[in-house]
KEDO-10519 format. One record per residue: residue in one letter; x negated, y negated, z of N, C-alpha, C in turn. Coordinates in steps of 0.1 Angstrom, whole numbers, plus 5000, padded with zeros to 4 digits. Layout:
N
AXYZXYZXYZ ...
//
This chain:
117
X755839037863755239167863755239237877 X755239157887755239207901756639277903 X757739227899758939297901759039427893 X758439437882758439557874757539667880 X756339627885755539717892756239767905 X756839677912757639707924758739817921 X759439797909760439887905759840027903 X758640027896758040157893757640227906 X757040147915756640207928757840257936 X758940177936760140217943760640347938 X760640367925761140487919760240607923 X758940577924758040687928758240717942 X758440617951758740647965760040717967 X761140677960762340747961762240897956 X761440917945761241057941760441137951 X759441077957758741147967759541187979 X760441087984761341117995762341227991 X762841217979763841317975763241457973 X762041457968761341587966761041657979 X760641577989760241638002761541668010 X762541588009763741608017764541728011 X764541747998765241857992764441977989 X763141967993762242077991762142127977 X762042027968762042057953760642107949 X760642197939759342257935758542167925 X758942037924758341947915757741827923 X756641767918756041657925757041537926 X756941457936757741337938757641237927 X756441207921756441117910757241167898 X757341297896758141347885759641317887 X760041347900761441317903761741167902 X760741077906760840937905760940897890 X760240957881760340927867761740967862 X762241077866763641107862764641007867 X764440967880765340857885765240727877 X764040697874763840577865764540587852 X764340707846765040727833766540727834 X767040787845768540777847768940637849 X768240557857768540417859768540337846 X767540367837767540297825768640337815 X769040467816770240507808771540447813 X771640437826772840377832773040227828 X771940157826771940017822772639997808 X772540097800773140087786772639967778 X771439927782770739817774769339857773 X768539777765767139807764766439777777 X765339857779764539837792764039687792 X763939637803763339497804761939497799 X761539397791760239387786759139387796 X759439337808758439327819758039477823 X759039567823758739707826757839767817 X757939737804757039787794755639737795 X755539607798754239547800753539597812 X754339627823753739687835753239827832 X754039897825753640037822752440037813 X752339947803751239937794749939897802 X750139807812748939777820748439887828 X749339977833748940087841748240197831 X748840207820748240307810746840257805 X746640127804745340077800744240117810 X744640127822743640167833743740307838 X744340387829744640527833743340607836 X742240567830740940637832740540627846 X740840517853740440507867741040607876 X742240657872742940757880742240897880 X741240917871740541037870739341037879 X738940927884737740917893737941007906 X739140997913739241097924739141237920 X739741277909739641417904738141457902 X737441367896736041397893735241407906 X735541327916734941337929735241467936 X736541507934736941637940736241757934 X735941747920735241857914733841867919 X733141747920731841747925731741797939 X732741757947732741797961732941947963 X733642007954733942147955733142237945 X731942187941731142267931730842407936 X730442427949730142567953731342657952 X732542607955733742687954734042717939 X733842617930734042637916733042737910 X731842727915730742827911731042967915 X731642977927732043117932733143177925 X734143097922735443147916735643107901 X734543097894734543047880735443137871 X735343267873735943357864737543347865 X738143357876739543347877740043207873 X739243107876739642967872739642957857 X738543007851738443007836739643077830 X739943197835741043277829742343207831 X742543137842743843067844743942947835 X742842877833742842757824743142807809 X742442907805742542957791743943017789 X744443097798745743157797746843047797 X746742957807747742847808747742757795 X746542727790746542647777747142727766 X746842857764747442937753748942947755 X749442967767750842967770751542837766 X750942727770751442597767751542567752 X750442607745750442587730751542677724 X751642797728752742887723754142837726 X754342797738755642747741756042617733 X755042527732755242407724755542437709 X754742537704755042577690756442637688 X756842727697758142777696759242677698 X759042577707760042477709760142387696 X758942357690758942277678759642347667 X759442477665760142557655761642557657 X762042577669763442577672764042437669 X763442327673763942197671764042167656 X762942207648763042187634764142267627 X764342387631765442467626766742407629 X766842357641768142297646768442167639 X767342097636767541967629767941987614 X767642097608767942127595769342187593 X769942217605771342277605771342417607 X770242487607770142627609769942657624 X770342777629770142807643769542937643 
//
C-alpha cells in the first residue's frame, strides 16, 4: 500500500509542479489526476489492485479533509457576515449553472448514444 500512496502523491507533486511552471489555470492536484489517468491508460492493463485499495482508504477518511475548511469558515465568520449577500448569490448562481450544464450534457450524451445528434 505504501508504493501506491507514494505513486498517488508523486502524481500530485508532478501536477503541482507542472501547474505552477506552466501557469495553468487549474489546481496542481487536478493536473496530477490527469497525469495519473494518462499513465494508467498508457499501461494498457488494469490498474494495480494496491492503487484501488489506497484510493479507497483515502476516500474512507475523506471527511477529515473538511476539518481545515470548517476551521477556515469559523475563522472568517466576520468576513462572511459582512459579505453574505454576494457570497449567497455566487453559491446559488453557481449551483444553478452547474445543474443546467450537467442536464444539457446528459441530454446531449443520451441523444448521441441513441444515434441522434
